[in-house]
C-alpha positions in Angstrom: 6.3 -0.6 -60.0 8.6 -0.4 -56.9 8.4 3.4 -57.0 4.4 2.7 -56.5 5.0 0.4 -53.5 3.7 -2.8 -55.9 5.6 -5.7 -54.4 4.3 -8.6 -56.7 3.7 -9.0 -60.3 1.6 -12.0 -62.0 1.7 -13.6 -65.3 -1.1 -13.0 -67.4 -2.0 -14.9 -70.7 -4.0 -14.1 -73.5 -5.1 -17.5 -73.0 -5.9 -17.5 -76.8 -4.5 -20.0 -79.9 -1.1 -17.8 -80.0 -0.1 -18.4 -76.6 2.8 -21.0 -76.1 2.3 -24.5 -74.7 -0.3 -25.4 -77.2 2.4 -27.2 -79.6 4.5 -29.9 -78.0 7.4 -28.2 -79.5 6.9 -25.3 -77.9 9.8 -24.2 -75.5 7.8 -22.5 -72.9 4.4 -23.5 -71.9 2.6 -19.8 -70.9 -0.6 -21.8 -70.4 0.6 -23.6 -67.3 2.3 -20.2 -66.1 -1.0 -18.2 -66.5 -1.5 -16.8 -62.7 2.2 -17.3 -61.3 2.9 -14.5 -59.0 6.7 -13.6 -58.2 7.9 -10.4 -56.3 8.9 -7.6 -58.5 12.1 -8.1 -59.5 12.3 -11.8 -59.5 12.4 -14.1 -62.6 9.2 -16.3 -63.4 9.7 -19.9 -63.7 10.7 -19.5 -67.2 13.4 -17.3 -66.5 12.0 -14.1 -68.0 11.1 -10.9 -65.6 8.1 -10.2 -67.8 6.1 -11.5 -70.9 7.8 -10.2 -73.8 11.2 -9.8 -72.0 13.5 -9.6 -74.8 16.8 -9.4 -72.7 16.6 -13.0 -71.9 16.6 -16.4 -73.8 14.1 -19.3 -72.9 16.3 -22.5 -73.1 
């Protein structure tokens, strides 16, 4: 994205029944994060760099 001069990225959820946050036991709430915007390379509020980031664990 940086090569394309894109400065920001947005968390976008499918908003379906599989999205984390519907169950009180979910460690993450992607429903609330939907639409969150950060600079490219910065972490989102859940500590991930992008959806599906396997290099980081959600506490």
